TORROZA-224565 format. One record per residue: residue number from 1; x, y, z of N, C-alpha, C, O in turn. Coordinates in steps of 0.001 Angstrom, whole numbers, plus 500000, padded with zeros to 6 digits. Each point is the difference from the previous one (the first is absolute). Layout:
BEGIN
{r NUM; {X; Y; Z}; {X; Y; Z}; {X; Y; Z}; {X; Y; Z}}
...
This chain:
BEGIN
{r 1; {781118; 583617; 499354}; {500795; 501084; 499438}; {500508; 499588; 498622}; {500474; 498878; 499823}}
{r 2; {499432; 502017; 499208}; {500442; 499716; 498640}; {501501; 500175; 499893}; {500595; 500862; 500646}}
{r 3; {500001; 498299; 498520}; {501427; 500164; 499738}; {500171; 501097; 498957}; {499032; 500391; 499348}}
{r 4; {502171; 500100; 500492}; {500272; 501068; 499048}; {499589; 499632; 498581}; {499498; 500855; 499271}}
{r 5; {500702; 497890; 500317}; {499675; 499611; 498636}; {498497; 499890; 499780}; {499550; 500054; 498855}}
{r 6; {499670; 499795; 502188}; {498555; 499880; 499860}; {499267; 501261; 500439}; {498771; 500056; 499939}}
{r 7; {501959; 500934; 500493}; {499380; 501234; 500491}; {499288; 500717; 498859}; {500412; 499926; 498843}}
{r 8; {498536; 500753; 501502}; {499233; 500770; 499027}; {500789; 501252; 499601}; {500466; 500750; 500858}}
{r 9; {499674; 499463; 497841}; {500711; 501172; 499499}; {499046; 501173; 499894}; {498834; 499834; 499642}}
{r 10; {501652; 501320; 500663}; {499248; 501237; 499838}; {500651; 500750; 498835}; {501031; 500651; 500167}}
{r 11; {498348; 499248; 498640}; {500588; 500614; 498806}; {500162; 501502; 500151}; {501005; 500573; 499579}}
{r 12; {498007; 500052; 501019}; {500085; 501441; 500221}; {501237; 500331; 500830}; {500751; 500917; 499668}}
{r 13; {499454; 498340; 501402}; {501164; 500236; 500874}; {501309; 499732; 499256}; {500967; 500744; 500161}}
{r 14; {499068; 498193; 499024}; {501211; 499691; 499246}; {500352; 501102; 498998}; {501175; 500287; 499768}}
{r 15; {497805; 500321; 499648}; {500246; 501097; 499055}; {500271; 501322; 500690}; {500477; 500949; 499377}}
{r 16; {499217; 499113; 501921}; {500182; 501239; 500759}; {501218; 499939; 500917}; {500223; 500911; 500798}}
{r 17; {500560; 498025; 499094}; {501184; 499896; 500855}; {501246; 499972; 499122}; {500217; 499057; 499240}}
{r 18; {500573; 501959; 500870}; {501238; 500080; 499241}; {499851; 500840; 498755}; {498995; 499913; 499295}}
{r 19; {501993; 500889; 500442}; {500029; 500866; 498832}; {500842; 499333; 498915}; {501039; 499407; 500291}}
{r 20; {498511; 500691; 498466}; {500700; 499391; 498869}; {500147; 501033; 498889}; {499294; 501008; 499974}}
{r 21; {501636; 498727; 499107}; {500258; 500914; 498893}; {499203; 499663; 498740}; {499690; 500884; 499201}}
{r 22; {499980; 497837; 500627}; {499333; 499569; 498767}; {498937; 498956; 500324}; {500118; 499241; 500962}}
{r 23; {498843; 500745; 498208}; {498926; 499017; 500159}; {499529; 499531; 498633}; {499886; 500787; 499060}}
{r 24; {499846; 497925; 500847}; {499328; 499418; 498845}; {498813; 499230; 500548}; {500132; 499219; 500942}}
{r 25; {498712; 501009; 498462}; {498768; 499341; 500425}; {499409; 499295; 498784}; {499778; 500631; 498967}}
{r 26; {499967; 498076; 501147}; {499291; 499245; 498974}; {498633; 499666; 500578}; {499909; 499480; 501113}}
{r 27; {499019; 500814; 498140}; {498654; 499786; 500514}; {499038; 499775; 498838}; {500251; 500445; 498880}}
{r 28; {498662; 498872; 501391}; {498947; 499845; 498994}; {499076; 501212; 500059}; {499860; 500728; 499017}}
{r 29; {499514; 499485; 502126}; {499162; 501183; 500166}; {500782; 501057; 500771}; {500953; 499692; 500716}}
{r 30; {498633; 501534; 499126}; {500737; 501115; 500596}; {499010; 501122; 500265}; {499148; 500299; 499163}}
{r 31; {500967; 500316; 501998}; {499114; 501092; 500379}; {500822; 501282; 500055}; {500639; 500270; 501017}}
{r 32; {499362; 500535; 497904}; {500859; 501186; 499975}; {499625; 501039; 501053}; {500881; 500696; 500505}}
{r 33; {497847; 499430; 499838}; {499610; 500990; 501006}; {500558; 499620; 501367}; {500540; 500857; 500700}}
{r 34; {499341; 497887; 499692}; {500576; 499518; 501261}; {501523; 500156; 499969}; {500604; 500441; 500978}}
{r 35; {500007; 499199; 497903}; {501453; 500070; 499869}; {500492; 501443; 500099}; {500938; 500287; 500744}}
{r 36; {498430; 500622; 498508}; {500458; 501388; 499961}; {499605; 500776; 501256}; {500807; 500748; 500550}}
{r 37; {497968; 499074; 499895}; {499512; 500788; 501137}; {500481; 499487; 501346}; {500113; 500771; 500953}}
{r 38; {500172; 497931; 499139}; {500395; 499448; 501295}; {501421; 499431; 499991}; {500849; 500435; 500778}}
{r 39; {499406; 498604; 498352}; {501263; 499243; 500065}; {501238; 500876; 499808}; {500951; 499907; 500776}}
{r 40; {499041; 500941; 498194}; {501189; 500798; 499714}; {500351; 500966; 501123}; {501178; 500277; 500225}}
{r 41; {497842; 500231; 500472}; {500260; 500971; 501057}; {500145; 499408; 501382}; {500589; 500628; 500880}}
{r 42; {498883; 498168; 499333}; {499926; 499463; 501353}; {500819; 498739; 500265}; {500285; 499697; 501158}}
{r 43; {500094; 499574; 497824}; {500773; 498777; 500217}; {501482; 500304; 499818}; {500446; 500353; 498908}}
{r 44; {500304; 499505; 502172}; {501418; 500366; 499989}; {500780; 499278; 498908}; {500926; 500570; 499423}}
{r 45; {498710; 498188; 500290}; {500709; 499234; 498981}; {499899; 500603; 498606}; {500862; 499751; 499158}}
{r 46; {498104; 501034; 500588}; {499800; 500623; 498692}; {500234; 501506; 500004}; {500319; 500585; 498965}}
{r 47; {499525; 500028; 502173}; {499992; 501461; 500117}; {501243; 500674; 499416}; {499882; 501015; 499314}}
{r 48; {501294; 498440; 500948}; {501250; 500644; 499572}; {500643; 499363; 498778}; {501144; 500315; 499672}}
{r 49; {498148; 498802; 499653}; {500582; 499306; 498842}; {500338; 500978; 498870}; {499223; 500898; 499676}}
{r 50; {501956; 498900; 499740}; {500403; 500770; 498827}; {499246; 499518; 498765}; {499660; 500792; 499121}}
{r 51; {500080; 497894; 500821}; {499256; 499448; 498870}; {499031; 498939; 500507}; {500327; 499185; 500863}}
{r 52; {498478; 500853; 498573}; {498972; 499000; 500284}; {499427; 499579; 498654}; {499531; 500833; 499225}}
{r 53; {500512; 497868; 500508}; {499447; 499461; 498760}; {498888; 499033; 500354}; {500203; 499058; 500766}}
{r 54; {498608; 501181; 498670}; {498849; 499124; 500216}; {499667; 499355; 498665}; {499609; 500681; 499052}}
{r 55; {500549; 497999; 500877}; {499649; 499244; 498805}; {498679; 499293; 500278}; {499851; 499319; 501014}}
{r 56; {499189; 500850; 498071}; {498677; 499433; 500209}; {499442; 499471; 498690}; {500524; 500274; 498920}}
{r 57; {498406; 498965; 501205}; {499358; 499401; 498842}; {499502; 501076; 499033}; {499468; 501023; 500432}}
{r 58; {500700; 498754; 498278}; {499594; 500951; 498965}; {498514; 500353; 500103}; {499640; 501168; 499851}}
{r 59; {499493; 497849; 500400}; {498568; 500266; 500111}; {499711; 500928; 501183}; {499194; 500923; 499888}}
{r 60; {501466; 498828; 501240}; {499839; 500865; 501174}; {500474; 501412; 499675}; {499333; 500979; 500336}}
{r 61; {501816; 499122; 499012}; {500551; 501300; 499600}; {499018; 500758; 499104}; {499713; 501174; 500233}}
{r 62; {499775; 498140; 498739}; {499069; 500643; 499077}; {498735; 500471; 500720}; {499463; 501065; 499694}}
{r 63; {500064; 498131; 501267}; {498817; 500391; 500779}; {500284; 501255; 500825}; {499159; 500895; 500088}}
{r 64; {502032; 499168; 500515}; {500363; 501177; 500803}; {500105; 501252; 499139}; {499489; 501058; 500366}}
{r 65; {501167; 498818; 498502}; {500203; 501147; 499121}; {498668; 500463; 499404}; {499805; 501191; 499757}}
{r 66; {499284; 497867; 500009}; {498708; 500330; 499424}; {498933; 500372; 501016}; {498866; 500289; 499621}}
{r 67; {501473; 499709; 501658}; {499016; 500306; 501039}; {499730; 501500; 500067}; {500634; 500794; 499304}}
{r 68; {498424; 499571; 501536}; {499651; 501418; 500132}; {501195; 500792; 500535}; {500901; 499437; 500620}}
{r 69; {499095; 501838; 499139}; {501096; 500890; 500397}; {500321; 499872; 501490}; {501169; 500049; 500381}}
{r 70; {497810; 499788; 500466}; {500226; 499930; 501449}; {500631; 498678; 500434}; {500616; 499935; 501064}}
{r 71; {499241; 499012; 498131}; {500549; 498688; 500357}; {501308; 499695; 499286}; {500655; 499006; 500312}}
{r 72; {499729; 501820; 498750}; {501195; 499780; 499201}; {501256; 500335; 500811}; {499974; 500907; 500832}}
{r 73; {501122; 498370; 498931}; {501259; 500345; 500679}; {500431; 501427; 499665}; {499921; 500430; 498849}}
{r 74; {500535; 500296; 502175}; {500420; 501387; 499781}; {501510; 500166; 500088}; {500556; 500931; 499415}}
{r 75; {500116; 498176; 501311}; {501445; 500116; 500171}; {500780; 498951; 499212}; {501228; 499941; 500072}}
{r 76; {498039; 499224; 499167}; {500666; 498968; 499201}; {500909; 500653; 498978}; {499629; 500976; 499347}}
{r 77; {501558; 498474; 500525}; {501037; 500469; 499086}; {500534; 501380; 500369}; {500726; 500621; 499223}}
{r 78; {498909; 499858; 501973}; {500605; 501188; 500591}; {500717; 499591; 501281}; {501209; 500195; 500121}}
{r 79; {498069; 499251; 500820}; {500554; 499557; 501283}; {500378; 498517; 499963}; {500899; 499564; 500719}}
{r 80; {498416; 499678; 498449}; {500271; 498572; 499844}; {499677; 499595; 498574}; {499212; 500654; 499318}}
{r 81; {501406; 498259; 500240}; {499777; 499480; 498656}; {498877; 498973; 500055}; {500008; 499111; 500851}}
{r 82; {499034; 501009; 498248}; {498913; 499041; 499855}; {500204; 499329; 498654}; {499855; 500639; 498957}}
{r 83; {500484; 498064; 501057}; {500408; 499297; 498789}; {499103; 498789; 499742}; {499995; 499062; 500796}}
{r 84; {499235; 500944; 498089}; {499115; 498874; 499695}; {500759; 498820; 499395}; {500963; 500173; 499253}}
{r 85; {498575; 498621; 501091}; {500585; 498769; 499475}; {498882; 499204; 499321}; {498943; 499772; 500589}}
{r 86; {501305; 499809; 498163}; {499021; 499202; 499246}; {500515; 498574; 499877}; {500992; 499743; 499318}}
{r 87; {498332; 499344; 501340}; {500354; 498581; 499915}; {498772; 499231; 499518}; {498888; 500528; 500044}}
{r 88; {501297; 498227; 499495}; {498828; 499172; 499717}; {499231; 499807; 501312}; {500591; 499580; 500995}}
{r 89; {498140; 500708; 499026}; {499241; 499939; 501258}; {500175; 501300; 500750}; {499730; 501072; 499457}}
{r 90; {500720; 498848; 501792}; {500214; 501199; 500814}; {501392; 499974; 500625}; {500554; 498934; 500268}}
{r 91; {500000; 502251; 499958}; {501269; 500152; 500716}; {499673; 499913; 501482}; {499321; 500875; 500538}}
{r 92; {501155; 498082; 500126}; {499495; 499705; 501329}; {501038; 499944; 501120}; {499603; 499724; 501133}}
{r 93; {501691; 500513; 498649}; {500928; 499941; 501132}; {499728; 501119; 500998}; {499606; 501105; 499629}}
{r 94; {500614; 498584; 501641}; {499863; 501014; 501059}; {501304; 500019; 500771}; {500346; 499038; 500687}}
{r 95; {500366; 502056; 499193}; {501339; 500095; 500562}; {500292; 501463; 500314}; {499620; 500895; 499245}}
{r 96; {501048; 499337; 501863}; {500511; 501330; 500342}; {501482; 499816; 500330}; {500348; 499242; 500905}}
{r 97; {500510; 501444; 498368}; {501442; 499956; 500240}; {500456; 501407; 500352}; {499890; 500922; 499192}}
{r 98; {500624; 499232; 502026}; {500503; 501279; 500505}; {501502; 499857; 500201}; {500450; 499022; 500596}}
{r 99; {500335; 501943; 498914}; {501456; 499890; 500128}; {500646; 501333; 500347}; {499472; 501075; 499712}}
{r 100; {501687; 498810; 500915}; {500915; 501114; 500273}; {501413; 499459; 499870}; {500192; 498835; 499653}}
{r 101; {500789; 501996; 500622}; {501391; 499603; 499779}; {500417; 498777; 500801}; {500822; 499213; 499531}}
{r 102; {498632; 500609; 501668}; {500460; 498880; 500832}; {498862; 499136; 500546}; {500230; 499169; 500878}}
{r 103; {498532; 501017; 498611}; {498897; 499196; 500519}; {498900; 499857; 498957}; {499940; 500745; 499022}}
{r 104; {499201; 498284; 501216}; {498875; 499785; 499113}; {498899; 499230; 500707}; {500231; 499338; 501012}}
{r 105; {498574; 500759; 498440}; {498846; 499262; 500517}; {499194; 499516; 498800}; {499759; 500746; 499051}}
{r 106; {499833; 498003; 501012}; {499166; 499400; 498966}; {498724; 499486; 500644}; {500045; 499240; 500968}}
{r 107; {498820; 501175; 498491}; {498697; 499481; 500398}; {499464; 499254; 498790}; {499881; 500562; 498911}}
{r 108; {499804; 498186; 501288}; {499631; 499128; 498891}; {498801; 499169; 500424}; {500053; 499315; 501021}}
{r 109; {498865; 500736; 498209}; {498838; 499207; 500382}; {498785; 500283; 499156}; {500101; 500171; 498785}}
{r 110; {498740; 499878; 501863}; {498727; 500118; 499287}; {499380; 501384; 500065}; {498962; 500223; 499377}}
{r 111; {501625; 500709; 501347}; {499379; 501309; 500222}; {500221; 500954; 498831}; {501137; 500278; 499618}}
{r 112; {497757; 500224; 499817}; {500079; 501086; 499030}; {500313; 501288; 500743}; {499774; 500095; 501206}}
{r 113; {500748; 500898; 498077}; {500326; 501274; 500635}; {498765; 500900; 499982}; {499912; 500970; 499247}}
{r 114; {499138; 498662; 501616}; {498751; 500731; 500183}; {499760; 500135; 501495}; {500664; 499337; 500796}}
{r 115; {498401; 501507; 499593}; {499679; 500143; 501431}; {499610; 498648; 500607}; {500579; 499612; 501014}}
{r 116; {498445; 499643; 498394}; {499658; 498700; 500596}; {501179; 499019; 499984}; {500195; 499247; 500954}}
{r 117; {500592; 500763; 497959}; {501135; 499087; 499909}; {501033; 500219; 501084}; {500632; 499049; 500459}}
{r 118; {499544; 502196; 499954}; {501007; 500319; 501013}; {499451; 500061; 501415}; {500764; 499910; 500961}}
{r 119; {497929; 500241; 499183}; {499482; 500239; 501352}; {498943; 499026; 500476}; {499942; 499725; 501199}}
{r 120; {499210; 499733; 497921}; {498839; 499255; 500487}; {499891; 498565; 499502}; {499530; 499133; 500738}}
{r 121; {500884; 500598; 498049}; {499841; 498655; 499443}; {500865; 498981; 500724}; {501041; 500335; 500565}}
{r 122; {498514; 498426; 499410}; {500829; 498887; 500468}; {500937; 499659; 498844}; {499552; 499480; 498978}}
{r 123; {501719; 500802; 501168}; {500987; 499802; 498939}; {501137; 499132; 500520}; {500283; 499977; 501198}}
{r 124; {500358; 499320; 497896}; {501174; 499203; 500334}; {501216; 500732; 499444}; {500150; 500136; 498785}}
{r 125; {500720; 500336; 502112}; {501145; 500813; 499595}; {501221; 499593; 500821}; {499908; 499757; 501204}}
{r 126; {501220; 500176; 498126}; {501271; 499789; 500675}; {500802; 501289; 499985}; {499938; 500761; 499034}}
{r 127; {500806; 499488; 502018}; {500843; 501179; 500109}; {501444; 499550; 500172}; {500305; 499155; 500841}}
{r 128; {500583; 501424; 498346}; {501413; 499626; 500018}; {500830; 501273; 500079}; {499876; 500882; 499150}}
{r 129; {500968; 499211; 501864}; {500838; 501180; 500202}; {501465; 499659; 499788}; {500457; 498901; 500313}}
{r 130; {500262; 502070; 499148}; {501441; 499903; 499787}; {500644; 501224; 500626}; {499493; 501115; 499873}}
{r 131; {501623; 498671; 500801}; {500823; 501119; 500475}; {501454; 499590; 499839}; {500427; 498966; 500514}}
{r 132; {500324; 501851; 498769}; {501393; 499717; 499703}; {500805; 499781; 501277}; {499910; 500782; 500946}}
{r 133; {500880; 498142; 499068}; {500898; 499647; 501098}; {499270; 499715; 501311}; {500622; 499979; 501062}}
{r 134; {498075; 499802; 498872}; {499241; 499732; 501217}; {498973; 498894; 499788}; {500001; 498998; 500715}}
{r 135; {499129; 501188; 498308}; {498908; 499066; 499756}; {499962; 499703; 498501}; {499175; 500548; 499269}}
{r 136; {501732; 498574; 500283}; {500174; 499776; 498568}; {499400; 498703; 499484}; {500112; 499719; 498806}}
{r 137; {499255; 499477; 502045}; {499525; 498688; 499558}; {498917; 500065; 498920}; {499835; 499038; 499251}}
{r 138; {499425; 502064; 500649}; {498945; 500109; 498993}; {500441; 500770; 498753}; {499179; 500286; 499129}}
{r 139; {502097; 500046; 500780}; {500490; 500707; 498812}; {499658; 499260; 498713}; {499595; 500644; 499032}}
{r 140; {500551; 498019; 500909}; {499683; 499314; 498741}; {498555; 500179; 499534}; {499763; 500147; 498801}}
{r 141; {499282; 499843; 502103}; {498609; 500157; 499548}; {499722; 501434; 499561}; {499208; 500215; 499083}}
{r 142; {501425; 500768; 501551}; {499830; 501379; 499548}; {500645; 500195; 498627}; {499459; 500713; 499154}}
{r 143; {501694; 498656; 500625}; {500651; 500082; 498692}; {499157; 499315; 498923}; {499911; 500483; 498871}}
{r 144; {499475; 498396; 501485}; {499127; 499300; 499061}; {498789; 500858; 499658}; {499582; 500050; 498844}}
{r 145; {499851; 500626; 502154}; {498863; 500890; 499758}; {500408; 501137; 499071}; {499249; 500362; 499095}}
{r 146; {501939; 500203; 501123}; {500485; 501056; 499118}; {500188; 499456; 498580}; {499711; 500687; 499021}}
{r 147; {500775; 498074; 500881}; {500151; 499363; 498688}; {498665; 499863; 499272}; {499930; 500202; 498788}}
{r 148; {499014; 499457; 501946}; {498666; 499912; 499401}; {499561; 501372; 499494}; {499470; 500120; 498896}}
{r 149; {500751; 500907; 501912}; {499614; 501355; 499595}; {500791; 500424; 498761}; {499442; 500619; 499093}}
{r 150; {501853; 499054; 500860}; {500816; 500316; 498819}; {499484; 499258; 498776}; {499971; 500562; 498905}}
{r 151; {499619; 498177; 501266}; {499457; 499222; 498881}; {498721; 500643; 499474}; {499773; 500038; 498790}}
{r 152; {499401; 500461; 502105}; {498775; 500700; 499603}; {500351; 501272; 499220}; {499405; 500287; 498962}}
{r 153; {501557; 500460; 501548}; {500416; 501237; 499327}; {500618; 499716; 498636}; {499829; 500787; 499069}}
{r 154; {500888; 498097; 500801}; {500585; 499635; 498712}; {498916; 499587; 499002}; {500093; 500298; 498810}}
{r 155; {498896; 499024; 501683}; {498933; 499491; 499126}; {499015; 501095; 499599}; {499517; 500013; 498868}}
{r 156; {500180; 500905; 502052}; {499087; 501116; 499741}; {500768; 501298; 500266}; {499763; 500678; 501000}}
{r 157; {501146; 499653; 498103}; {500917; 501106; 500271}; {499315; 501362; 500005}; {499057; 500273; 499258}}
{r 158; {501469; 500544; 501611}; {499630; 501418; 500071}; {501207; 500723; 500574}; {500599; 499554; 500978}}
{r 159; {499742; 501539; 498419}; {501204; 500721; 500415}; {499978; 500344; 501488}; {501018; 499854; 500676}}
{r 160; {497835; 500603; 499851}; {499937; 500398; 501404}; {500139; 498815; 500948}; {500653; 500111; 501037}}
{r 161; {498743; 498761; 498618}; {500142; 498812; 500841}; {501453; 499526; 499995}; {500559; 499697; 501054}}
{r 162; {500042; 500240; 497780}; {501411; 499603; 499901}; {500880; 500942; 500808}; {500894; 499551; 500718}}
{r 163; {498864; 501741; 499173}; {500770; 500991; 500748}; {499841; 499812; 501508}; {500983; 500053; 500738}}
{r 164; {497784; 499729; 499722}; {499765; 499776; 501434}; {500738; 498768; 500499}; {500578; 500020; 501087}}
{r 165; {499408; 498909; 498129}; {500685; 498768; 500424}; {501514; 500166; 499974}; {500693; 499459; 500862}}
{r 166; {499827; 501275; 498173}; {501443; 500273; 499972}; {500419; 500820; 501216}; {501045; 499747; 500601}}
{r 167; {498133; 501237; 499754}; {500294; 500820; 501179}; {499909; 499156; 501278}; {500811; 500158; 500912}}
{r 168; {498212; 498960; 499146}; {499856; 499109; 501153}; {501242; 499130; 500154}; {500529; 499856; 501102}}
{r 169; {499934; 499569; 497801}; {501189; 499147; 500030}; {501251; 500808; 500348}; {500848; 499530; 500759}}
{r 170; {499271; 501657; 498703}; {501158; 500854; 500294}; {500052; 500359; 501490}; {501072; 499994; 500606}}
{r 171; {497768; 500318; 499977}; {499947; 500388; 501411}; {499986; 498809; 500952}; {500264; 500156; 501192}}
{r 172; {499431; 498665; 498294}; {499925; 498780; 500821}; {500834; 498911; 499331}; {499444; 499019; 499508}}
{r 173; {501892; 501137; 500465}; {500851; 499073; 499250}; {499923; 498561; 500495}; {500347; 499083; 499256}}
{r 174; {499214; 500697; 501965}; {499859; 498636; 500534}; {498969; 499186; 499206}; {499995; 498772; 500090}}
{r 175; {499129; 501891; 499131}; {499011; 499291; 499177}; {500657; 499197; 498887}; {499400; 499075; 499451}}
{r 176; {501836; 501285; 500221}; {500683; 499379; 498877}; {500921; 498867; 500431}; {500930; 499659; 499270}}
{r 177; {498839; 499762; 501877}; {500853; 498923; 500493}; {500040; 498815; 499062}; {499330; 499983; 498967}}
{r 178; {501439; 499056; 501391}; {500198; 498790; 499208}; {498671; 499266; 499815}; {499382; 499570; 500975}}
{r 179; {500182; 500291; 497773}; {498719; 499349; 499719}; {500032; 498506; 500355}; {498944; 499413; 500240}}
{r 180; {502233; 499964; 499800}; {500096; 498580; 500363}; {499583; 499754; 501430}; {499548; 498906; 500341}}
{r 181; {500602; 502108; 500506}; {499633; 499819; 501403}; {498486; 499906; 500192}; {499537; 499606; 501070}}
{r 182; {499694; 500751; 497910}; {498546; 499904; 500105}; {499540; 498553; 500079}; {498876; 499729; 500422}}
{r 183; {501975; 499346; 499178}; {499687; 498591; 500139}; {498700; 499624; 499321}; {499841; 500172; 498792}}
{r 184; {499233; 499314; 501998}; {498744; 499507; 499462}; {498875; 501025; 500086}; {498833; 499628; 499870}}
{r 185; {501471; 501623; 500340}; {498948; 501009; 500109}; {499514; 500356; 498599}; {500779; 500388; 499129}}
{r 186; {497921; 499469; 500680}; {499379; 500349; 498723}; {498637; 500598; 500303}; {499163; 499350; 500627}}
{r 187; {500610; 501861; 498940}; {498698; 500625; 500171}; {499179; 499685; 498756}; {500435; 500243; 498874}}
{r 188; {498395; 499223; 501342}; {499139; 499583; 498890}; {499076; 501156; 499651}; {499338; 500566; 500870}}
{r 189; {500625; 499778; 497849}; {499140; 501090; 499521}; {499369; 499585; 498685}; {500528; 499137; 499299}}
{r 190; {498357; 501468; 500366}; {499296; 499654; 498762}; {500378; 500939; 498863}; {499128; 500588; 499361}}
{r 191; {502142; 499551; 500390}; {500441; 500900; 498942}; {499775; 499405; 498620}; {499834; 500738; 499029}}
{r 192; {500159; 497935; 500872}; {499820; 499346; 498710}; {498657; 499294; 499866}; {499389; 500009; 498931}}
{r 193; {500163; 499387; 502145}; {498737; 499234; 499936}; {499136; 500312; 501195}; {498903; 499456; 500127}}
């Protein structure tokens, strides 16, 4: 029998359990048809979100925008924000941060936000949940993840991304906890090299 720490995670189930107000997704590749046709309508974690921000590699973004009409995103910048990031090499972090006023979930690992990444590929992903006054031990890593997203928004500014993050912070004030409590938590990203 597997212990809880070694148990196999079901990303689909994690995204379909619990309703959240805001979502930020960092990914290298992105499948807008899967996201729009399936994820937004069927995954409870995304279905009721007031704001969803998807940050992806600039090359991937350009390929999506330049694709045929049938493969191009149709709800981008209407139902969710699609924000390209240009870094030396490729923008490669994979992170999903879901928040509400008293809870949050962070998925951090190797899975891109695509059908295979969420359902079929062998991926290494950690799941961290926070609930105010109940399950607070992972608050520092969720705050650190939010800090990384804010750093990305500061470096590659866009009014809509900044607005979404401000709304996320306003609705989830626990994200702004004491940064000293993060201790030795550092998320490594290729923003500079």
